C-alpha positions in Angstrom: 172.8 162.0 96.8 173.4 163.7 93.2 175.5 160.7 92.0 172.7 158.3 92.7 170.0 160.7 91.0 172.7 160.9 87.6 172.7 157.1 87.7 168.9 157.1 87.7 169.0 159.4 84.9 171.3 157.1 82.9 169.3 154.2 83.6 166.1 156.1 82.1 168.0 157.3 79.1 168.3 153.1 78.5 165.1 152.5 78.8 164.1 155.1 76.4 166.7 153.4 73.8 164.2 150.8 74.1 161.6 152.3 72.6 161.8 153.5 69.2 159.6 156.4 69.4 160.7 158.1 71.8 157.5 159.6 71.6 156.3 159.6 75.1 157.3 159.2 78.9 157.0 160.6 82.2 158.7 161.4 85.5 157.6 160.9 88.9 158.5 161.6 92.7 157.1 161.1 96.1 157.0 159.1 99.2 158.1 156.1 100.1 157.9 153.9 103.0 159.9 150.3 103.2 159.5 147.8 105.9 161.5 144.6 106.5 160.5 141.6 107.6 161.5 141.2 111.2 162.5 144.7 111.4 160.1 146.5 114.0 160.4 150.0 112.7 159.3 151.1 108.8 161.7 153.4 106.8 160.6 156.4 105.9 162.0 157.7 102.4 161.6 159.4 99.3 161.5 158.3 95.6 162.6 159.4 91.9 161.7 157.7 89.0 160.5 157.5 85.0 158.2 155.4 82.7 158.3 154.9 79.5 154.7 153.3 78.0 155.0 150.7 75.2 151.6 151.1 74.3 148.5 152.2 76.4 148.7 149.0 78.1 152.0 148.4 78.9 155.0 150.5 80.2 158.6 150.0 81.5 159.9 152.0 84.7 162.5 152.6 86.9 162.7 153.8 90.2 165.7 155.3 92.8 164.3 155.3 96.5 166.4 157.0 99.3 165.5 155.9 103.2 166.9 157.7 106.2 168.7 156.1 108.8 167.3 153.7 111.4 169.1 152.9 114.7 169.5 149.6 115.9 167.7 149.1 119.0 170.8 147.7 121.2 174.4 149.1 121.2 177.2 146.7 120.8 180.6 146.6 122.3 184.3 145.8 121.5 187.3 146.2 122.9 189.9 148.7 122.3 193.5 148.1 123.0 196.6 150.7 124.2 199.4 151.2 121.6 201.8 151.2 124.2 202.4 148.0 126.6 203.3 150.1 129.5 199.4 151.8 129.3 197.2 151.0 131.7 194.8 149.5 131.9 196.3 148.2 128.2 192.7 147.2 127.2 189.2 148.7 127.4 185.4 147.9 126.2 183.7 150.4 125.1 180.3 150.8 123.3 178.9 151.9 119.9 175.6 152.3 118.4 175.1 151.5 114.8 172.9 153.0 111.9 171.2 151.2 108.9 169.9 152.8 106.0 168.6 151.6 102.4 169.0 152.9 99.1 167.4 151.0 96.0 167.3 151.0 92.4 164.6 148.9 91.0 163.2 148.7 87.6 160.6 146.6 85.6 157.6 146.0 83.5 153.9 147.2 84.3 150.3 145.9 82.9 147.7 148.7 83.1 144.0 147.2 83.2 141.1 149.8 83.2 142.3 152.8 81.7 145.7 152.7 80.3 148.9 154.7 81.1 148.0 158.1 80.2 144.2 158.3 80.3 141.7 157.8 83.7 141.5 155.5 86.4 143.2 152.7 86.0 145.1 150.0 88.0 148.6 148.4 87.2 150.7 145.4 88.1 153.6 143.4 87.3 157.4 142.1 88.1 160.1 144.2 89.4 164.2 143.4 89.7 165.8 145.5 92.5 169.0 146.4 93.3 169.6 147.6 97.3 172.4 148.6 99.0 172.1 148.7 102.8 175.2 151.0 104.6 176.1 150.0 108.6 177.7 153.0 110.2 178.9 152.6 113.5 179.6 155.7 116.2 182.1 154.5 119.1 181.6 155.8 122.9 184.5 158.1 123.6 187.9 156.9 124.1 191.6 158.0 123.9 192.4 157.9 120.6 195.7 158.9 121.4 196.3 155.9 123.3 193.9 153.0 122.0 193.0 151.8 118.7 190.2 149.2 117.4 190.6 146.0 116.6 192.9 146.0 112.9 189.4 144.1 111.4 187.1 146.3 112.8 186.1 149.2 110.3 183.5 152.1 111.6 181.3 151.5 108.3 180.2 149.0 106.0 178.0 147.9 103.2 175.6 145.2 102.2 174.6 144.7 98.6 171.3 142.9 97.3 169.7 141.7 94.3 166.3 140.4 94.5 163.2 140.1 92.6 159.2 141.1 93.2 155.6 141.5 92.4 153.9 144.4 92.7 150.9 146.5 91.5 148.8 149.8 92.1 146.1 152.3 91.3 146.4 155.3 89.4 144.4 158.4 88.3 145.3 160.3 85.2 143.8 164.2 85.1 143.8 165.4 81.4 146.5 168.1 81.1 147.7 167.9 84.9 149.3 164.7 85.4 148.8 161.3 87.0 148.4 160.9 91.3 149.8 156.9 92.1 149.7 154.5 95.0 151.6 151.4 94.4 153.2 148.6 96.2 156.2 146.1 96.2 157.1 142.6 97.3 160.4 141.8 96.9 163.0 139.0 98.4 166.7 139.5 98.1 168.1 136.5 96.4 171.7 137.6 96.6 173.3 139.6 99.5 176.7 140.3 100.0 178.4 142.3 102.9 181.8 144.0 102.5 183.1 143.4 106.2 182.3 142.2 109.4 180.7 145.5 110.4 178.0 145.2 107.6 177.4 141.3 108.7 176.7 142.1 112.5 173.2 143.9 112.1 169.7 143.2 113.6 168.0 145.2 111.0 168.7 142.9 107.7 165.8 141.6 106.2 165.6 139.7 103.2 162.1 139.9 102.1 161.2 143.7 101.7 157.6 145.7 101.5 157.6 148.9 99.9 155.3 151.4 99.5 155.0 154.5 97.4 152.3 157.5 96.7 153.2 160.2 94.3 152.9 162.0 91.2 154.0 161.4 87.7 154.4 164.0 84.8 153.8 163.0 81.6 155.7 164.4 78.5 154.9 164.1 74.8 
């Protein structure tokens, strides 16, 4: 998690570099909920982010969201084989349970209506680009690992790397001298998805169309 936060800090610094004045920025954090269309349960997590205003009505933002693992509703099964031909039985079927999570880095442009970035009540909307990483982990039922082994092409862990685009919007209220309370939502579609191995491919919890909801607080610095 520390490495991911460091990555976000780098992204925020690069964003700041696009603003010559470097006069104002905001740091934010809060709760996140993500729902994949076709997946029954939502994912619960947290987010950390940064925002740089170009002017009072337009800003750039970046956000890192970390979501807790969710377990596959159905168990899977695989066959382990003996390392010695004299072992009886030579093969066994064992079950496994899988878990799946999301780590998302997103960023984009926000356009404010009503009161602007750092004053009063207002709304905002804009486009976003999203990088999402899913990690699939398997936990196998007990078996004698001294006598049996998994298939050589089967791994206990895999990842899916995704690139998506979407639209989002929200509302906020800035309390002078304190900070900003915000509520926003994004809808994004993963246009590119690459699985690292067959373990990552065999999951029922993957969804290319994602809806995420964030509630948080932003502190402005001048």
